[in-house]
C-alpha positions as CSV (number, residue, x, y, z in Angstrom):
1,M,-119.9,11.2,22.8
2,K,-117.8,14.3,22.9
3,E,-115.7,16.6,20.8
4,I,-112.1,15.5,20.5
5,S,-109.1,16.7,18.4
6,G,-105.4,16.3,18.1
7,W,-103.0,18.7,19.7
8,G,-103.4,21.2,16.9
9,R,-107.1,21.4,17.7
10,Y,-107.9,20.9,14.0
11,P,-109.9,19.0,12.9
12,V,-112.5,18.3,15.6
13,V,-114.8,15.2,15.6
14,R,-117.5,13.9,17.8
15,A,-116.6,10.5,19.1
16,E,-116.8,8.2,22.0
17,E,-113.6,8.0,24.1
18,R,-113.2,5.1,26.6
19,E,-110.6,5.0,29.4
20,A,-109.5,1.8,30.9
21,E,-106.7,0.2,32.9
22,D,-107.1,-3.2,31.3
23,L,-106.4,-2.6,27.7
24,E,-106.7,-6.2,26.6
25,S,-110.3,-6.3,27.6
26,A,-111.2,-2.8,26.7
27,S,-109.7,-2.9,23.2
28,A,-112.3,-5.4,22.0
29,G,-114.6,-3.4,19.8
30,A,-112.6,-0.2,19.9
31,A,-111.8,1.4,16.5
32,L,-108.5,3.0,17.6
33,S,-106.2,3.4,20.5
34,R,-105.3,6.9,21.6
35,G,-102.6,7.9,24.1
36,L,-102.2,11.5,25.2
37,G,-103.5,13.0,22.0
38,R,-100.3,14.7,21.0
39,S,-100.4,13.8,17.3
40,Y,-101.3,17.1,15.7
41,G,-104.0,16.4,13.1
42,D,-106.4,13.5,12.7
43,A,-104.2,10.5,13.3
44,S,-105.7,9.7,16.7
45,L,-109.3,10.5,15.8
46,P,-111.6,7.5,15.2
47,A,-113.4,7.3,11.9
48,H,-116.2,5.3,13.5
49,G,-116.9,3.7,16.9
50,A,-114.9,4.4,20.0
51,A,-111.4,5.5,20.7
52,L,-109.6,3.7,23.6
53,C,-107.7,6.1,25.7
54,T,-104.6,4.2,27.1
55,R,-103.2,6.7,29.6
56,R,-104.5,4.8,32.7
57,A,-102.7,1.7,31.5
58,D,-99.2,2.9,32.5
59,R,-97.6,0.2,34.6
60,I,-94.0,-0.9,34.4
61,L,-94.1,-4.7,34.0
62,A,-90.4,-5.5,34.1
63,F,-87.0,-3.8,33.9
64,D,-83.5,-5.3,33.8
65,P,-81.1,-2.8,35.5
66,D,-78.1,-4.5,33.9
67,S,-79.3,-4.7,30.3
68,G,-81.7,-1.7,30.3
69,V,-84.6,-3.7,28.7
70,L,-88.0,-2.2,29.8
71,R,-91.4,-3.9,29.5
72,A,-94.4,-1.6,30.1
73,E,-98.0,-1.1,29.3
74,A,-98.6,1.1,26.2
75,G,-100.0,4.0,28.2
76,L,-96.7,4.7,30.1
77,S,-95.6,8.2,29.2
78,L,-92.2,9.3,28.1
79,R,-92.4,11.9,30.9
80,A,-92.8,9.2,33.5
81,L,-89.9,7.3,32.0
82,N,-87.8,10.5,32.2
83,V,-88.7,10.9,35.9
84,I,-87.9,7.3,36.8
85,F,-84.9,6.0,34.7
86,P,-82.3,8.7,34.0
87,A,-81.4,8.9,37.7
88,R,-80.7,5.1,37.4
89,G,-78.4,5.7,34.3
90,W,-80.9,4.9,31.6
91,A,-83.0,7.0,29.1
92,S,-85.1,6.5,26.1
93,P,-82.8,6.0,23.0
94,V,-85.0,8.4,21.0
95,S,-87.0,11.5,22.2
96,P,-89.4,13.4,20.1
97,G,-90.2,17.1,20.7
98,T,-92.5,16.5,23.6
99,Q,-92.3,14.1,26.5
100,Y,-96.1,13.9,26.8
101,V,-96.4,10.9,24.5
102,T,-97.0,7.3,25.4
103,L,-94.9,4.2,24.6
104,G,-97.7,3.0,22.4
105,G,-97.9,6.3,20.6
106,M,-94.1,6.3,20.1
107,V,-94.4,3.0,18.4
108,A,-97.4,3.9,16.3
109,S,-95.6,7.1,15.0
110,D,-92.1,5.5,15.1
111,V,-90.9,8.8,16.5
112,H,-87.6,10.3,15.8
113,G,-85.6,13.1,17.5
114,K,-82.5,15.2,17.3
115,N,-80.3,12.2,17.1
116,H,-81.9,10.4,14.1
117,H,-78.7,10.8,12.1
118,V,-77.0,8.5,14.5
119,A,-79.7,6.6,16.3
120,G,-82.6,6.2,13.9
121,C,-86.2,5.9,15.0
122,F,-87.7,4.6,18.2
123,G,-88.7,1.4,16.4
124,E,-85.1,0.4,16.0
125,Y,-85.1,-0.3,19.8
126,V,-88.4,-2.0,20.2
127,R,-87.9,-5.7,20.9
128,A,-91.4,-7.0,21.2
129,L,-95.1,-6.0,21.2
130,R,-98.3,-7.3,22.7
131,M,-101.2,-6.4,20.5
132,R,-104.8,-7.0,19.8
133,V,-105.1,-7.2,16.0
134,G,-108.2,-6.3,14.0
135,D,-109.4,-9.9,13.7
136,G,-109.7,-10.0,17.5
137,R,-106.7,-12.1,18.5
138,V,-104.2,-11.0,21.1
139,L,-100.6,-11.7,20.0
140,E,-97.1,-11.4,21.3
141,I,-94.9,-10.5,18.3
142,D,-91.4,-9.5,17.4
143,E,-89.5,-9.2,14.2
144,A,-88.6,-12.9,14.1
145,S,-92.1,-14.3,14.8
146,E,-94.2,-11.9,12.7
147,P,-91.8,-9.7,10.7
148,D,-94.4,-8.1,8.3
149,L,-96.9,-7.2,11.1
150,F,-94.1,-6.0,13.4
151,R,-92.6,-3.7,10.7
152,A,-96.0,-2.4,9.6
153,T,-96.9,-1.5,13.2
154,L,-93.7,0.7,13.6
155,G,-95.1,3.9,12.1
156,G,-98.4,2.3,11.3
157,M,-100.4,5.0,13.1
158,G,-102.2,2.4,15.3
159,L,-104.0,0.9,12.4
160,T,-102.4,-2.6,12.5
161,G,-103.7,-3.4,16.0
162,H,-104.1,-2.0,19.5
163,I,-100.7,-1.9,21.1
164,L,-101.1,-3.3,24.6
165,E,-97.5,-3.7,25.9
166,V,-94.1,-2.5,24.6
167,E,-90.7,-4.0,25.3
168,V,-87.9,-1.6,24.5
169,Q,-84.1,-1.3,24.9
170,L,-83.2,1.8,26.8
171,E,-79.9,3.7,26.4
172,R,-77.3,3.9,29.1
173,I,-76.3,7.5,29.9
174,P,-73.6,9.1,32.1
175,S,-76.1,11.8,33.2
176,F,-79.3,13.4,32.0
177,W,-77.7,16.8,31.7
178,I,-76.8,18.1,28.3
179,R,-73.4,19.4,27.2
180,G,-74.9,21.8,24.6
181,R,-73.7,24.2,21.9
182,S,-75.6,27.0,20.1
183,E,-74.6,29.0,17.1
184,R,-76.4,31.9,15.3
185,V,-76.1,31.9,11.5
186,G,-77.2,34.6,9.0
187,D,-78.6,32.8,6.0
188,L,-79.8,29.4,4.7
189,E,-76.5,28.3,3.1
190,E,-74.7,29.0,6.4
191,L,-77.4,27.3,8.4
192,L,-77.3,24.1,6.4
193,G,-73.5,24.0,6.5
194,A,-73.5,24.6,10.3
195,L,-76.1,21.9,10.8
196,A,-74.2,19.4,8.8
197,A,-71.1,20.2,10.8
198,A,-73.0,19.9,14.1
199,S,-74.4,16.5,13.1
200,S,-71.0,15.2,12.3
201,R,-69.6,15.9,15.7
202,S,-72.7,15.5,18.0
203,P,-75.4,12.9,18.6
204,F,-78.0,15.6,18.9
205,A,-78.4,18.4,16.4
206,A,-81.2,20.6,15.0
207,A,-81.7,24.1,13.7
208,W,-84.4,26.7,14.3
209,V,-85.1,28.7,11.2
210,D,-86.7,32.2,11.0
211,T,-89.4,31.8,8.4
212,T,-90.2,35.5,8.4
213,A,-86.7,36.5,7.1
214,R,-86.4,37.3,3.5
215,G,-83.8,38.3,0.9
216,A,-80.2,37.8,1.9
217,A,-81.4,36.7,5.4
218,L,-83.7,34.0,4.1
219,G,-83.1,30.9,6.2
220,R,-81.2,32.6,9.0
221,G,-81.5,30.7,12.4
222,I,-80.0,29.0,15.4
223,V,-78.1,25.7,15.2
224,T,-78.1,23.7,18.5
225,S,-76.3,20.5,19.2
226,G,-75.1,18.5,22.2
227,R,-74.5,15.2,23.9
228,Y,-75.2,13.8,27.4
229,A,-72.8,15.4,29.8
230,E,-70.3,13.2,31.5
231,A,-70.7,12.8,35.3
232,H,-67.7,15.1,36.0
233,E,-69.2,17.8,33.7
234,A,-72.7,17.8,35.2
235,P,-74.2,19.1,38.5
236,A,-74.3,16.5,41.2
237,S,-78.1,16.3,41.4
238,P,-80.2,15.0,38.5
239,P,-82.3,17.6,36.7
240,Q,-85.9,18.1,37.9
241,L,-88.6,18.2,35.3
242,R,-91.1,21.0,35.7
243,E,-93.5,23.2,33.8
244,R,-93.0,26.9,34.4
245,F,-96.5,28.2,33.7
246,A,-99.7,27.4,31.8
247,V,-101.8,29.2,29.2
248,P,-105.0,29.6,31.1
249,F,-107.5,30.2,28.2
250,D,-107.8,30.4,24.5
251,L,-106.2,33.5,23.1
252,P,-107.8,35.5,20.3
253,G,-107.2,34.1,16.9
254,W,-105.2,37.2,15.8
255,F,-102.7,36.8,18.7
256,V,-100.5,34.5,16.7
257,G,-100.4,36.3,13.4
258,P,-97.8,37.5,10.9
259,W,-96.8,40.6,13.0
260,S,-96.5,38.8,16.3
261,I,-94.6,35.8,14.7
262,R,-92.2,38.3,13.0
263,A,-91.6,40.1,16.3
264,F,-91.1,36.8,18.2
265,N,-88.7,35.4,15.6
266,T,-86.6,38.6,15.5
267,L,-86.3,38.7,19.3
268,Y,-85.5,35.0,19.4
269,F,-82.9,35.2,16.7
270,H,-81.1,38.1,18.4
271,G,-81.4,36.5,21.8
272,Y,-78.5,34.2,20.8
273,R,-74.9,35.4,20.6
274,A,-73.3,35.7,17.2
275,N,-70.4,33.4,18.3
276,A,-70.9,29.8,19.3
277,V,-71.6,29.1,23.0
278,E,-71.0,25.9,24.8
279,H,-72.4,25.1,28.3
280,V,-74.2,22.4,30.4
281,I,-77.9,22.8,30.2
282,H,-81.1,21.2,31.5
283,P,-82.5,18.5,29.2
284,Q,-86.0,19.9,29.2
285,P,-85.4,23.1,27.2
286,F,-83.0,21.2,25.0
287,F,-85.3,18.3,24.1
288,Y,-88.8,19.6,25.0
289,P,-88.8,23.5,24.9
290,L,-92.5,23.8,24.5
291,D,-93.3,21.4,27.4
292,Q,-92.3,24.1,29.8
293,V,-95.6,25.9,28.9
294,R,-98.7,23.7,29.7
295,D,-101.5,23.9,27.2
296,W,-99.4,26.0,24.8
297,N,-101.7,25.1,21.9
298,R,-104.2,27.6,23.3
299,L,-101.9,30.4,22.1
300,Y,-103.3,29.7,18.6
301,G,-106.9,30.3,19.6
302,R,-110.0,28.2,18.9
303,R,-109.2,27.9,15.2
304,G,-106.1,25.9,16.1
305,M,-103.0,25.2,14.2
306,V,-101.5,22.5,12.0
307,Q,-98.0,21.3,11.9
308,Y,-96.4,20.3,8.7
309,Q,-93.2,18.2,8.4
310,C,-91.5,16.8,5.3
311,V,-88.2,15.2,4.6
312,I,-86.1,16.0,1.5
313,P,-83.7,13.2,0.5
314,T,-80.0,13.7,0.2
315,H,-80.0,13.2,-3.6
316,A,-82.6,16.0,-4.2
317,D,-81.8,19.3,-5.8
318,P,-79.8,21.4,-3.3
319,A,-82.1,24.3,-4.0
320,T,-85.2,22.5,-2.7
321,F,-85.0,23.9,0.9
322,R,-84.7,27.4,-0.5
323,R,-87.8,26.8,-2.6
324,L,-89.7,25.5,0.5
325,L,-88.8,28.6,2.5
326,E,-89.7,30.9,-0.4
327,V,-93.1,29.3,-0.7
328,V,-93.7,29.7,3.1
329,S,-92.7,33.4,2.8
330,R,-94.7,34.1,-0.4
331,L,-97.9,32.4,0.9
332,G,-97.8,34.0,4.4
333,G,-96.8,30.8,6.2
334,A,-95.0,32.5,9.1
335,S,-94.1,30.0,11.8
336,P,-92.7,30.6,15.2
337,V,-91.5,27.0,15.6
338,S,-89.7,25.9,12.5
339,V,-87.1,23.2,12.7
340,I,-84.6,21.6,10.3
341,K,-83.0,18.3,11.3
342,D,-80.5,16.0,9.7
343,C,-82.0,12.5,9.1
344,G,-80.2,9.2,8.8
345,S,-81.1,6.0,6.9
346,Q,-84.7,4.8,6.6
347,G,-85.8,2.6,9.5
348,R,-87.4,-0.8,9.5
349,G,-91.0,0.4,9.9
350,T,-92.9,-0.1,6.6
351,L,-94.3,3.5,6.7
352,S,-91.7,5.1,9.0
353,F,-91.2,8.8,8.1
354,P,-87.5,9.6,8.0
355,M,-85.1,8.9,5.1
356,A,-81.5,10.0,4.5
357,G,-81.7,13.7,4.0
358,M,-83.0,16.7,6.0
359,S,-86.5,17.4,7.4
360,L,-88.4,20.7,7.8
361,A,-91.2,21.1,10.4
362,L,-93.5,24.1,10.6
363,D,-96.1,25.2,13.1
364,L,-98.8,27.1,11.2
365,P,-101.8,29.0,12.6
366,Y,-104.8,27.5,10.8
367,R,-106.5,29.8,8.4
368,V,-109.3,28.3,6.3
369,G,-108.3,28.0,2.7
370,R,-105.0,29.8,3.0
371,T,-103.3,27.0,5.0
372,E,-104.6,24.3,2.6
373,T,-103.1,26.3,-0.3
374,L,-99.8,26.6,1.5
375,V,-99.7,22.8,2.2
376,D,-100.6,22.0,-1.4
377,A,-97.7,24.2,-2.6
378,L,-95.2,22.6,-0.2
379,N,-96.3,19.1,-1.1
380,Q,-95.8,19.8,-4.8
381,I,-92.1,20.6,-4.0
382,V,-91.8,17.5,-1.8
383,V,-93.3,15.2,-4.5
384,A,-90.9,16.6,-7.1
385,A,-88.0,16.0,-4.8
386,R,-89.2,12.4,-4.0
387,G,-89.5,13.2,-0.3
388,R,-92.4,12.5,2.0
389,I,-94.5,13.9,4.9
390,Y,-94.8,12.8,8.5
391,L,-98.3,11.4,9.1
392,T,-98.3,12.1,12.8
393,K,-98.3,15.9,12.1
394,D,-100.4,16.0,9.0
395,A,-104.0,17.3,8.7
396,L,-104.3,18.7,5.2
397,T,-102.3,16.6,2.7
398,R,-104.4,15.5,-0.2
399,R,-104.7,11.8,-1.2
400,D,-103.1,12.2,-4.6
401,H,-100.1,14.0,-3.1
402,F,-99.6,11.3,-0.5
403,A,-99.9,8.5,-3.0
404,A,-97.2,10.2,-5.2
405,M,-94.9,10.4,-2.2
406,E,-95.4,6.9,-0.7
407,P,-94.7,3.9,-2.9
408,R,-94.7,1.7,0.2
409,L,-98.4,2.2,0.9
410,A,-99.6,-0.7,-1.1
411,R,-97.4,-3.2,0.7
412,W,-98.5,-1.7,4.1
413,N,-102.2,-2.1,3.1
414,E,-101.5,-5.7,2.2
415,V,-100.3,-6.4,5.7
416,R,-103.1,-4.5,7.3
417,R,-105.7,-6.4,5.2
418,K,-104.3,-9.7,6.4
419,W,-104.7,-8.9,10.1
420,D,-107.8,-6.8,9.8
421,P,-109.8,-8.0,6.8
422,E,-113.0,-6.2,7.8
423,R,-111.1,-3.0,8.5
424,K,-112.4,-2.7,12.1
425,L,-109.5,-0.4,13.0
426,S,-109.7,3.0,11.4
427,S,-109.1,6.7,11.9
428,A,-109.9,9.9,10.2
429,L,-106.4,10.0,8.9
430,A,-106.8,6.5,7.4
431,Q,-110.0,7.5,5.6
432,R,-108.4,10.6,4.2
433,L,-105.0,9.2,3.0
434,L,-104.4,5.5,3.7
435,D,-107.5,3.3,2.9
436,P,-107.5,1.8,-0.5
437,T,-110.0,3.6,-2.8
438,P,-113.3,1.7,-3.3
């Protein structure tokens, strides 16, 4: 037994954590599989029993260099994939904001990235899964053989079965370098317009927004976009992945506070030129800027942080994003890492997060009571707009808010009940939001 948490370091539970190379054997009796622990809240924390840590089960089982189809154990990390395959002309078709995630975790969260508006979620490229389901059986499934289970597993937060192996279609790329563009904008209306334009011309697009700006500057930020550079545009050598430095210890809780976030955001905003700039850049700061600092979650101190991400559908009131940012400002929710992305159509995962619209993600220092009040206020806006939240990043949403957002939950629980009638697989997240009420 030991204390474990998600990447946000809140909440913390005492639980048993097993490590094994043979996931098929070790998964028997475990309550939940857990990869590198990069989900922010309580999604990878077992509600009872042991969590099976998959990171030692990271073998590549098969790869077709002509088609790009990869078969690997669930513990293979995206970082390992990025070291091995881009030099061979292949990459993951979808990359979340960190490369320290496992294939199993990418399936369980049905991760999305800066290219969701054109590529969709990771689950769109998953061809087959090997799983141990809750009733104890080990199955090889795909969408043709077990469509309900397959779709419920994409974005199912690891609760439909232990993912043992993943077969996925990689994307052919001309190089791993990025032909990128950045543009500084002065307010929310300009930012949303520039992001829409960037999404229409580029496969990768996102915007950083300054949540400390108010008045006429509310919503100011930086819009970045890009594509993989062609071979003639890129340096001859493939980019090397590296971490520049590490945070050696937990910083005081006051270090990441309103004053320091405001100062950081101001410097970051003015660090970009007013005119659009285009250049070839390294993929790491483009896809995974925080990965360059190891253990960066220590910046928030022992109280930790929570991340909040919602998506607002295209048909919602255009003023919804302004109301979200106004609530963040009014309730002291200053965030140093706040990202707006354009989302495409809903994926095939039964509980997959994105829908056609735009998403907002916030990193929030955890302050007892105050952060709960902020999340409640944000969720009220999301419910009214018929949006939803991202379970992988949630720690504080209340059950009634989630139920109002998620009409698909009943269907997902039907599938879960079929394959795990005794509910042997569970998590703290499931107990808080997903399990049917007694």
